[in-house]
N, CA, C, O and the ligand as a Tripos MOL2 file, in Angstrom:
@<TRIPOS>MOLECULE
protein
  255   256    58     0     0
PROTEIN
NO_CHARGES

@<TRIPOS>ATOM
      1 N         197.9590  -24.2890  291.7090 N.3       1 MET1
      2 CA        199.2670  -24.4850  292.3120 C.3       1 MET1
      3 C         199.1350  -25.0670  293.7120 C.2       1 MET1
      4 O         199.9520  -24.8190  294.5980 O.2       1 MET1
      5 N         198.0800  -25.8460  293.8750 N.am      2 ALA2
      6 CA        197.7130  -26.3170  295.2140 C.3       2 ALA2
      7 C         198.3150  -27.6640  295.5740 C.2       2 ALA2
      8 O         198.1270  -28.1500  296.6890 O.2       2 ALA2
      9 N         199.0310  -28.2640  294.6480 N.am      3 GLY3
     10 CA        199.6130  -29.5730  294.9430 C.3       3 GLY3
     11 C         198.5350  -30.5810  295.2980 C.2       3 GLY3
     12 O         197.5140  -30.6920  294.6210 O.2       3 GLY3
     13 N         198.7870  -31.3220  296.3850 N.am      4 ASP4
     14 CA        197.8180  -32.3490  296.7990 C.3       4 ASP4
     15 C         196.7240  -31.7980  297.7100 C.2       4 ASP4
     16 O         195.9330  -32.5590  298.2670 O.2       4 ASP4
     17 N         196.6830  -30.4830  297.8580 N.am      5 GLY5
     18 CA        195.6140  -29.8630  298.6490 C.3       5 GLY5
     19 C         195.8710  -29.8190  300.1360 C.2       5 GLY5
     20 O         194.9480  -29.6090  300.9230 O.2       5 GLY5
     21 N         197.1320  -30.0160  300.5340 N.am      6 ASN6
     22 CA        197.3990  -30.1020  301.9780 C.3       6 ASN6
     23 C         197.1130  -28.7850  302.7090 C.2       6 ASN6
     24 O         196.6710  -28.8010  303.8580 O.2       6 ASN6
     25 N         197.3610  -27.6550  302.0580 N.am      7 LEU7
     26 CA        197.0880  -26.3740  302.7330 C.3       7 LEU7
     27 C         195.5850  -26.1390  302.8670 C.2       7 LEU7
     28 O         195.1090  -25.6450  303.8890 O.2       7 LEU7
     29 N         194.8420  -26.5050  301.8100 N.am      8 SER8
     30 CA        193.3780  -26.3740  301.8820 C.3       8 SER8
     31 C         192.8350  -27.2770  302.9830 C.2       8 SER8
     32 O         191.9480  -26.8910  303.7440 O.2       8 SER8
     33 N         193.3850  -28.4860  303.0510 N.am      9 HIS9
     34 CA        192.9560  -29.4410  304.0740 C.3       9 HIS9
     35 C         193.1890  -28.8730  305.4700 C.2       9 HIS9
     36 O         192.3190  -28.9700  306.3360 O.2       9 HIS9
     37 N         194.3630  -28.2800  305.6890 N.am     10 ARG10
     38 CA        194.6770  -27.6960  306.9960 C.3      10 ARG10
     39 C         193.7620  -26.5180  307.2990 C.2      10 ARG10
     40 O         193.3310  -26.3430  308.4390 O.2      10 ARG10
     41 N         193.4600  -25.7050  306.2820 N.am     11 MET11
     42 CA        192.5980  -24.5450  306.5030 C.3      11 MET11
     43 C         191.1880  -24.9960  306.9000 C.2      11 MET11
     44 O         190.5700  -24.4130  307.7900 O.2      11 MET11
     45 N         190.6900  -26.0340  306.2330 N.am     12 ILE12
     46 CA        189.3530  -26.5510  306.5600 C.3      12 ILE12
     47 C         189.3390  -27.0760  307.9930 C.2      12 ILE12
     48 O         188.3990  -26.8170  308.7450 O.2      12 ILE12
     49 N         190.3780  -27.8110  308.3660 N.am     13 ASN13
     50 CA        190.4580  -28.3310  309.7390 C.3      13 ASN13
     51 C         190.5540  -27.1930  310.7590 C.2      13 ASN13
     52 O         189.9410  -27.2560  311.8240 O.2      13 ASN13
     53 N         191.3260  -26.1500  310.4270 N.am     14 TYR14
     54 CA        191.4570  -24.9980  311.3200 C.3      14 TYR14
     55 C         190.0860  -24.3490  311.5490 C.2      14 TYR14
     56 O         189.7010  -24.0610  312.6830 O.2      14 TYR14
     57 N         189.3620  -24.1280  310.4520 N.am     15 CYS15
     58 CA        188.0380  -23.4960  310.5650 C.3      15 CYS15
     59 C         187.1190  -24.3610  311.4200 C.2      15 CYS15
     60 O         186.3740  -23.8570  312.2600 O.2      15 CYS15
     61 N         187.1830  -25.6640  311.1940 N.am     16 SER16
     62 CA        186.3290  -26.5770  311.9550 C.3      16 SER16
     63 C         186.6660  -26.5290  313.4430 C.2      16 SER16
     64 O         185.7720  -26.4550  314.2860 O.2      16 SER16
     65 N         187.9530  -26.5710  313.7590 N.am     17 ARG17
     66 CA        188.3830  -26.5680  315.1670 C.3      17 ARG17
     67 C         187.9900  -25.2790  315.8800 C.2      17 ARG17
     68 O         187.6690  -25.2920  317.0680 O.2      17 ARG17
     69 N         188.0170  -24.1540  315.1410 N.am     18 HIS18
     70 CA        187.7430  -22.8490  315.7500 C.3      18 HIS18
     71 C         186.3230  -22.3570  315.4690 C.2      18 HIS18
     72 O         185.9970  -21.1910  315.6900 O.2      18 HIS18
     73 N         185.4970  -23.2650  314.9810 N.am     19 GLN19
     74 CA        184.0840  -22.9630  314.7130 C.3      19 GLN19
     75 C         183.9270  -21.7300  313.8320 C.2      19 GLN19
     76 O         183.1010  -20.8560  314.0950 O.2      19 GLN19
     77 N         184.7280  -21.6820  312.7960 N.am     20 ILE20
     78 CA        184.6620  -20.6180  311.7860 C.3      20 ILE20
     79 C         184.0070  -21.2000  310.5440 C.2      20 ILE20
     80 O         184.3210  -22.3200  310.1410 O.2      20 ILE20
     81 N         183.0990  -20.4460  309.9360 N.am     21 ASN21
     82 CA        182.5020  -20.9180  308.6840 C.3      21 ASN21
     83 C         183.6030  -21.0560  307.6300 C.2      21 ASN21
     84 O         184.3490  -20.1120  307.3710 O.2      21 ASN21
     85 N         183.6910  -22.2210  307.0410 N.am     22 THR22
     86 CA        184.7200  -22.4500  306.0230 C.3      22 THR22
     87 C         184.3360  -21.7070  304.7490 C.2      22 THR22
     88 O         183.2310  -21.8850  304.2380 O.2      22 THR22
     89 N         185.2390  -20.8760  304.2310 N.am     23 PRO23
     90 CA        184.9220  -20.1740  302.9800 C.3      23 PRO23
     91 C         184.9030  -21.1590  301.8160 C.2      23 PRO23
     92 O         185.5020  -22.2320  301.8890 O.2      23 PRO23
     93 N         184.2110  -20.7840  300.7440 N.am     24 SER24
     94 CA        184.2740  -21.6420  299.5600 C.3      24 SER24
     95 C         185.7050  -21.5790  299.0040 C.2      24 SER24
     96 O         186.3320  -20.5190  298.9880 O.2      24 SER24
     97 N         186.1920  -22.7070  298.5610 N.am     25 ILE25
     98 CA        187.5860  -22.8250  298.1360 C.3      25 ILE25
     99 C         187.6300  -23.3580  296.7140 C.2      25 ILE25
    100 O         186.9470  -24.3260  296.3780 O.2      25 ILE25
    101 N         188.4430  -22.7130  295.8830 N.am     26 THR26
    102 CA        188.7580  -23.2790  294.5750 C.3      26 THR26
    103 C         190.2260  -23.6370  294.5670 C.2      26 THR26
    104 O         191.0840  -22.7790  294.7730 O.2      26 THR26
    105 N         190.5140  -24.9000  294.3290 N.am     27 LEU27
    106 CA        191.8700  -25.4310  294.3280 C.3      27 LEU27
    107 C         192.2600  -25.6650  292.8650 C.2      27 LEU27
    108 O         191.5830  -26.4020  292.1490 O.2      27 LEU27
    109 N         193.3390  -25.0420  292.4340 N.am     28 LEU28
    110 CA        193.7860  -25.1790  291.0440 C.3      28 LEU28
    111 C         195.1460  -25.8580  291.0200 C.2      28 LEU28
    112 O         196.0710  -25.4350  291.7130 O.2      28 LEU28
    113 N         195.2640  -26.8970  290.2310 N.am     29 GLU29
    114 CA        196.5170  -27.6430  290.1640 C.3      29 GLU29
    115 C         196.7530  -28.1430  288.7310 C.2      29 GLU29
    116 O         195.8350  -28.6070  288.0550 O.2      29 GLU29
    117 N         198.0090  -28.0320  288.2970 N.am     30 TYR30
    118 CA        198.4090  -28.3930  286.9340 C.3      30 TYR30
    119 C         198.5920  -29.9070  286.7650 C.2      30 TYR30
    120 O         198.2050  -30.4850  285.7500 O.2      30 TYR30
    121 N         199.1870  -30.5260  287.7780 N.am     31 SER31
    122 CA        199.4950  -31.9540  287.7030 C.3      31 SER31
    123 C         198.2370  -32.7910  287.9280 C.2      31 SER31
    124 O         197.5280  -32.6060  288.9170 O.2      31 SER31
    125 N         197.9660  -33.7150  286.9990 N.am     32 SER32
    126 CA        196.7840  -34.5630  287.1690 C.3      32 SER32
    127 C         196.9530  -35.5160  288.3550 C.2      32 SER32
    128 O         195.9780  -35.8550  289.0260 O.2      32 SER32
    129 N         198.1850  -35.9430  288.6080 N.am     33 VAL33
    130 CA        198.4270  -36.8320  289.7560 C.3      33 VAL33
    131 C         198.1420  -36.1020  291.0620 C.2      33 VAL33
    132 O         197.4580  -36.6280  291.9410 O.2      33 VAL33
    133 N         198.6730  -34.8840  291.1820 N.am     34 GLN34
    134 CA        198.4200  -34.0960  292.3930 C.3      34 GLN34
    135 C         196.9270  -33.7780  292.5340 C.2      34 GLN34
    136 O         196.3790  -33.7910  293.6360 O.2      34 GLN34
    137 N         196.2870  -33.4960  291.4120 N.am     35 THR35
    138 CA        194.8490  -33.1930  291.4500 C.3      35 THR35
    139 C         194.0660  -34.3910  291.9710 C.2      35 THR35
    140 O         193.1340  -34.2350  292.7610 O.2      35 THR35
    141 N         194.4490  -35.5930  291.5250 N.am     36 GLN36
    142 CA        193.7550  -36.8020  291.9980 C.3      36 GLN36
    143 C         193.9790  -37.0140  293.4940 C.2      36 GLN36
    144 O         193.0720  -37.4450  294.2050 O.2      36 GLN36
    145 N         195.1970  -36.7090  293.9710 N.am     37 LEU37
    146 CA        195.4630  -36.8190  295.4090 C.3      37 LEU37
    147 C         194.5890  -35.8320  296.1830 C.2      37 LEU37
    148 O         194.0520  -36.1600  297.2410 O.2      37 LEU37
    149 N         194.4550  -34.6220  295.6430 N.am     38 ALA38
    150 CA        193.6080  -33.6200  296.2990 C.3      38 ALA38
    151 C         192.1540  -34.0750  296.3210 C.2      38 ALA38
    152 O         191.4660  -33.9130  297.3290 O.2      38 ALA38
    153 N         191.6850  -34.6460  295.2110 N.am     39 GLN39
    154 CA        190.3010  -35.1210  295.1540 C.3      39 GLN39
    155 C         190.0680  -36.2230  296.1800 C.2      39 GLN39
    156 O         188.9890  -36.3220  296.7650 O.2      39 GLN39
    157 N         191.0970  -37.0570  296.3930 N.am     40 ALA40
    158 CA        190.9430  -38.1700  297.3360 C.3      40 ALA40
    159 C         190.9300  -37.6920  298.7830 C.2      40 ALA40
    160 O         190.2900  -38.3070  299.6350 O.2      40 ALA40
    161 N         191.6380  -36.5930  299.0640 N.am     41 SER41
    162 CA        191.7460  -36.1740  300.4660 C.3      41 SER41
    163 C         190.7530  -35.0780  300.8370 C.2      41 SER41
    164 O         190.5070  -34.8470  302.0210 O.2      41 SER41
    165 N         190.1780  -34.4010  299.8460 N.am     42 LEU42
    166 CA        189.2570  -33.2920  300.1270 C.3      42 LEU42
    167 C         187.8820  -33.6250  299.5610 C.2      42 LEU42
    168 O         187.6480  -33.5030  298.3590 O.2      42 LEU42
    169 N         186.9880  -34.0400  300.4270 N.am     43 ASP43
    170 CA        185.6350  -34.3030  299.9480 C.3      43 ASP43
    171 C         184.6360  -33.3440  300.5720 C.2      43 ASP43
    172 O         183.4270  -33.5770  300.5520 O.2      43 ASP43
    173 N         185.1810  -32.2310  301.1420 N.am     44 ALA44
    174 CA        184.3000  -31.2770  301.8210 C.3      44 ALA44
    175 C         183.4380  -30.5060  300.8190 C.2      44 ALA44
    176 O         183.8550  -30.2200  299.6960 O.2      44 ALA44
    177 N         182.2370  -30.1850  301.2610 N.am     45 GLU45
    178 CA        181.3860  -29.3270  300.4460 C.3      45 GLU45
    179 C         182.0440  -27.9580  300.3350 C.2      45 GLU45
    180 O         182.7400  -27.5230  301.2520 O.2      45 GLU45
    181 N         181.8250  -27.2840  299.2210 N.am     46 GLY46
    182 CA        182.3780  -25.9420  299.0490 C.3      46 GLY46
    183 C         183.7940  -25.9380  298.5330 C.2      46 GLY46
    184 O         184.3900  -24.8730  298.3740 O.2      46 GLY46
    185 N         184.3580  -27.1310  298.2610 N.am     47 VAL47
    186 CA        185.7010  -27.1880  297.6830 C.3      47 VAL47
    187 C         185.5730  -27.5940  296.2120 C.2      47 VAL47
    188 O         185.0870  -28.6750  295.8790 O.2      47 VAL47
    189 N         186.0230  -26.6970  295.3600 N.am     48 SER48
    190 CA        186.0190  -26.9680  293.9290 C.3      48 SER48
    191 C         187.4500  -27.2690  293.4980 C.2      48 SER48
    192 O         188.3500  -26.4610  293.7240 O.2      48 SER48
    193 N         187.6610  -28.4180  292.8850 N.am     49 ILE49
    194 CA        189.0090  -28.8450  292.5080 C.3      49 ILE49
    195 C         189.1180  -28.8160  290.9870 C.2      49 ILE49
    196 O         188.3820  -29.5040  290.2800 O.2      49 ILE49
    197 N         190.0520  -28.0060  290.5040 N.am     50 VAL50
    198 CA        190.2100  -27.8010  289.0700 C.3      50 VAL50
    199 C         191.5970  -28.2550  288.6380 C.2      50 VAL50
    200 O         192.5990  -27.8430  289.2230 O.2      50 VAL50
    201 N         191.6580  -29.0950  287.6240 N.am     51 ASN51
    202 CA        192.9350  -29.4990  287.0380 C.3      51 ASN51
    203 C         193.1920  -28.5700  285.8520 C.2      51 ASN51
    204 O         192.5390  -28.6800  284.8140 O.2      51 ASN51
    205 N         194.1590  -27.6430  286.0190 N.am     52 GLY52
    206 CA        194.4180  -26.6990  284.9430 C.3      52 GLY52
    207 C         195.6750  -25.8800  285.2020 C.2      52 GLY52
    208 O         196.3310  -25.9960  286.2370 O.2      52 GLY52
    209 N         195.9730  -25.0570  284.2240 N.am     53 ASP53
    210 CA        197.1650  -24.2130  284.2580 C.3      53 ASP53
    211 C         196.7600  -22.7980  284.6760 C.2      53 ASP53
    212 O         195.8970  -22.1870  284.0470 O.2      53 ASP53
    213 N         197.3830  -22.2770  285.7420 N.am     54 VAL54
    214 CA        197.0200  -20.9610  286.2450 C.3      54 VAL54
    215 C         197.2160  -19.8730  285.1850 C.2      54 VAL54
    216 O         196.5640  -18.8300  285.2340 O.2      54 VAL54
    217 N         198.1010  -20.1170  284.2450 N.am     55 LEU55
    218 CA        198.3660  -19.1170  283.2130 C.3      55 LEU55
    219 C         197.2310  -19.0290  282.1870 C.2      55 LEU55
    220 O         197.1290  -18.0520  281.4460 O.2      55 LEU55
    221 N         196.3770  -20.0620  282.1530 N.am     56 TYR56
    222 CA        195.3010  -20.0760  281.1620 C.3      56 TYR56
    223 C         193.9270  -20.1910  281.7980 C.2      56 TYR56
    224 O         192.9210  -20.2790  281.0940 O.2      56 TYR56
    225 N         193.8760  -20.1920  283.1430 N.am     57 TYR57
    226 CA        192.5960  -20.3870  283.8330 C.3      57 TYR57
    227 C         191.7930  -19.0970  283.8420 C.2      57 TYR57
    228 O         190.6850  -19.0630  284.3780 O.2      57 TYR57
    229 C1        205.8490  -26.5300  295.3800 C.3      58 SAM58
    230 S1        204.2650  -27.2230  294.9590 S.3      58 SAM58
    231 C2        203.3070  -26.4110  296.2160 C.3      58 SAM58
    232 C3        202.0560  -27.1490  296.5070 C.3      58 SAM58
    233 C4        201.2340  -26.5400  297.6310 C.3      58 SAM58
    234 N1        200.8870  -25.1340  297.3680 N.3      58 SAM58
    235 C5        201.9110  -26.6900  298.9510 C.2      58 SAM58
    236 O1        202.3600  -25.6840  299.5020 O.co2    58 SAM58
    237 O2        202.0200  -27.8100  299.4520 O.co2    58 SAM58
    238 C6        203.8380  -26.3030  293.4640 C.3      58 SAM58
    239 C7        202.6600  -26.8990  292.7110 C.3      58 SAM58
    240 O3        202.2920  -25.9940  291.6860 O.3      58 SAM58
    241 C8        201.9150  -26.7400  290.5510 C.3      58 SAM58
    242 N2        202.0480  -25.8760  289.3750 N.ar     58 SAM58
    243 C9        203.1920  -25.4900  288.7640 C.ar     58 SAM58
    244 N3        202.9280  -24.7020  287.7130 N.ar     58 SAM58
    245 C10       201.5720  -24.5700  287.6620 C.ar     58 SAM58
    246 C11       200.6930  -23.8790  286.7920 C.ar     58 SAM58
    247 N4        201.1450  -23.1530  285.7610 N.pl3    58 SAM58
    248 N5        199.3590  -23.9490  287.0220 N.ar     58 SAM58
    249 C12       198.8760  -24.6780  288.0680 C.ar     58 SAM58
    250 N6        199.6670  -25.3670  288.9400 N.ar     58 SAM58
    251 C13       201.0150  -25.3080  288.7320 C.ar     58 SAM58
    252 C14       202.8370  -27.9500  290.5600 C.3      58 SAM58
    253 O4        202.2970  -29.0180  289.8250 O.3      58 SAM58
    254 C15       202.9730  -28.2370  292.0600 C.3      58 SAM58
    255 O5        202.0230  -29.1990  292.4750 O.3      58 SAM58
@<TRIPOS>BOND
     1     1     2 1
     2     2     3 1
     3     3     4 2
     4     3     5 am
     5     5     6 1
     6     6     7 1
     7     7     8 2
     8     7     9 am
     9     9    10 1
    10    10    11 1
    11    11    12 2
    12    11    13 am
    13    13    14 1
    14    14    15 1
    15    15    16 2
    16    15    17 am
    17    17    18 1
    18    18    19 1
    19    19    20 2
    20    19    21 am
    21    21    22 1
    22    22    23 1
    23    23    24 2
    24    23    25 am
    25    25    26 1
    26    26    27 1
    27    27    28 2
    28    27    29 am
    29    29    30 1
    30    30    31 1
    31    31    32 2
    32    31    33 am
    33    33    34 1
    34    34    35 1
    35    35    36 2
    36    35    37 am
    37    37    38 1
    38    38    39 1
    39    39    40 2
    40    39    41 am
    41    41    42 1
    42    42    43 1
    43    43    44 2
    44    43    45 am
    45    45    46 1
    46    46    47 1
    47    47    48 2
    48    47    49 am
    49    49    50 1
    50    50    51 1
    51    51    52 2
    52    51    53 am
    53    53    54 1
    54    54    55 1
    55    55    56 2
    56    55    57 am
    57    57    58 1
    58    58    59 1
    59    59    60 2
    60    59    61 am
    61    61    62 1
    62    62    63 1
    63    63    64 2
    64    63    65 am
    65    65    66 1
    66    66    67 1
    67    67    68 2
    68    67    69 am
    69    69    70 1
    70    70    71 1
    71    71    72 2
    72    71    73 am
    73    73    74 1
    74    74    75 1
    75    75    76 2
    76    75    77 am
    77    77    78 1
    78    78    79 1
    79    79    80 2
    80    79    81 am
    81    81    82 1
    82    82    83 1
    83    83    84 2
    84    83    85 am
    85    85    86 1
    86    86    87 1
    87    87    88 2
    88    87    89 am
    89    89    90 1
    90    90    91 1
    91    91    92 2
    92    91    93 am
    93    93    94 1
    94    94    95 1
    95    95    96 2
    96    95    97 am
    97    97    98 1
    98    98    99 1
    99    99   100 2
   100    99   101 am
   101   101   102 1
   102   102   103 1
   103   103   104 2
   104   103   105 am
   105   105   106 1
   106   106   107 1
   107   107   108 2
   108   107   109 am
   109   109   110 1
   110   110   111 1
   111   111   112 2
   112   111   113 am
   113   113   114 1
   114   114   115 1
   115   115   116 2
   116   115   117 am
   117   117   118 1
   118   118   119 1
   119   119   120 2
   120   119   121 am
   121   121   122 1
   122   122   123 1
   123   123   124 2
   124   123   125 am
   125   125   126 1
   126   126   127 1
   127   127   128 2
   128   127   129 am
   129   129   130 1
   130   130   131 1
   131   131   132 2
   132   131   133 am
   133   133   134 1
   134   134   135 1
   135   135   136 2
   136   135   137 am
   137   137   138 1
   138   138   139 1
   139   139   140 2
   140   139   141 am
   141   141   142 1
   142   142   143 1
   143   143   144 2
   144   143   145 am
   145   145   146 1
   146   146   147 1
   147   147   148 2
   148   147   149 am
   149   149   150 1
   150   150   151 1
   151   151   152 2
   152   151   153 am
   153   153   154 1
   154   154   155 1
   155   155   156 2
   156   155   157 am
   157   157   158 1
   158   158   159 1
   159   159   160 2
   160   159   161 am
   161   161   162 1
   162   162   163 1
   163   163   164 2
   164   163   165 am
   165   165   166 1
   166   166   167 1
   167   167   168 2
   168   167   169 am
   169   169   170 1
   170   170   171 1
   171   171   172 2
   172   171   173 am
   173   173   174 1
   174   174   175 1
   175   175   176 2
   176   175   177 am
   177   177   178 1
   178   178   179 1
   179   179   180 2
   180   179   181 am
   181   181   182 1
   182   182   183 1
   183   183   184 2
   184   183   185 am
   185   185   186 1
   186   186   187 1
   187   187   188 2
   188   187   189 am
   189   189   190 1
   190   190   191 1
   191   191   192 2
   192   191   193 am
   193   193   194 1
   194   194   195 1
   195   195   196 2
   196   195   197 am
   197   197   198 1
   198   198   199 1
   199   199   200 2
   200   199   201 am
   201   201   202 1
   202   202   203 1
   203   203   204 2
   204   203   205 am
   205   205   206 1
   206   206   207 1
   207   207   208 2
   208   207   209 am
   209   209   210 1
   210   210   211 1
   211   211   212 2
   212   211   213 am
   213   213   214 1
   214   214   215 1
   215   215   216 2
   216   215   217 am
   217   217   218 1
   218   218   219 1
   219   219   220 2
   220   219   221 am
   221   221   222 1
   222   222   223 1
   223   223   224 2
   224   223   225 am
   225   225   226 1
   226   226   227 1
   227   227   228 2
   228   229   230 1
   229   230   231 1
   230   230   238 1
   231   231   232 1
   232   232   233 1
   233   233   234 1
   234   233   235 1
   235   235   236 2
   236   235   237 1
   237   238   239 1
   238   239   240 1
   239   239   254 1
   240   240   241 1
   241   241   242 1
   242   241   252 1
   243   242   243 ar
   244   242   251 ar
   245   243   244 ar
   246   244   245 ar
   247   245   246 ar
   248   245   251 ar
   249   246   247 1
   250   246   248 ar
   251   248   249 ar
   252   249   250 ar
   253   250   251 ar
   254   252   253 1
   255   252   254 1
   256   254   255 1
@<TRIPOS>SUBSTRUCTURE
     1 MET1         2 RESIDUE 1 A MET
     2 ALA2         6 RESIDUE 1 A ALA
     3 GLY3        10 RESIDUE 1 A GLY
     4 ASP4        14 RESIDUE 1 A ASP
     5 GLY5        18 RESIDUE 1 A GLY
     6 ASN6        22 RESIDUE 1 A ASN
     7 LEU7        26 RESIDUE 1 A LEU
     8 SER8        30 RESIDUE 1 A SER
     9 HIS9        34 RESIDUE 1 A HIS
    10 ARG10       38 RESIDUE 1 A ARG
    11 MET11       42 RESIDUE 1 A MET
    12 ILE12       46 RESIDUE 1 A ILE
    13 ASN13       50 RESIDUE 1 A ASN
    14 TYR14       54 RESIDUE 1 A TYR
    15 CYS15       58 RESIDUE 1 A CYS
    16 SER16       62 RESIDUE 1 A SER
    17 ARG17       66 RESIDUE 1 A ARG
    18 HIS18       70 RESIDUE 1 A HIS
    19 GLN19       74 RESIDUE 1 A GLN
    20 ILE20       78 RESIDUE 1 A ILE
    21 ASN21       82 RESIDUE 1 A ASN
    22 THR22       86 RESIDUE 1 A THR
    23 PRO23       90 RESIDUE 1 A PRO
    24 SER24       94 RESIDUE 1 A SER
    25 ILE25       98 RESIDUE 1 A ILE
    26 THR26      102 RESIDUE 1 A THR
    27 LEU27      106 RESIDUE 1 A LEU
    28 LEU28      110 RESIDUE 1 A LEU
    29 GLU29      114 RESIDUE 1 A GLU
    30 TYR30      118 RESIDUE 1 A TYR
    31 SER31      122 RESIDUE 1 A SER
    32 SER32      126 RESIDUE 1 A SER
    33 VAL33      130 RESIDUE 1 A VAL
    34 GLN34      134 RESIDUE 1 A GLN
    35 THR35      138 RESIDUE 1 A THR
    36 GLN36      142 RESIDUE 1 A GLN
    37 LEU37      146 RESIDUE 1 A LEU
    38 ALA38      150 RESIDUE 1 A ALA
    39 GLN39      154 RESIDUE 1 A GLN
    40 ALA40      158 RESIDUE 1 A ALA
    41 SER41      162 RESIDUE 1 A SER
    42 LEU42      166 RESIDUE 1 A LEU
    43 ASP43      170 RESIDUE 1 A ASP
    44 ALA44      174 RESIDUE 1 A ALA
    45 GLU45      178 RESIDUE 1 A GLU
    46 GLY46      182 RESIDUE 1 A GLY
    47 VAL47      186 RESIDUE 1 A VAL
    48 SER48      190 RESIDUE 1 A SER
    49 ILE49      194 RESIDUE 1 A ILE
    50 VAL50      198 RESIDUE 1 A VAL
    51 ASN51      202 RESIDUE 1 A ASN
    52 GLY52      206 RESIDUE 1 A GLY
    53 ASP53      210 RESIDUE 1 A ASP
    54 VAL54      214 RESIDUE 1 A VAL
    55 LEU55      218 RESIDUE 1 A LEU
    56 TYR56      222 RESIDUE 1 A TYR
    57 TYR57      226 RESIDUE 1 A TYR
    58 SAM58      229 GROUP 0 **** ****
């Protein structure tokens, strides 16, 4: 339910700005279009991007 990953992106930037170790993140999104947008904007290590339905994941 992560959409285009904008919240994950902000969290990664926040951790970077405040010198906090970024936790590993799994981003789950149903829409393939939104998932592709997330893949394009989030290339950080430790981010796993899954295209799927939260009800069946
Ligand atoms: C309102 S958007 C919120 C996106 C993001 N969390 C944000 O705050 O910007 C809700 C997202 O949930 C996704 N979604 C809806 N039902 C879902 C489901 N069953 N499994 C995974 N994602 C789902 C939609 O495709 C949509 O991208």
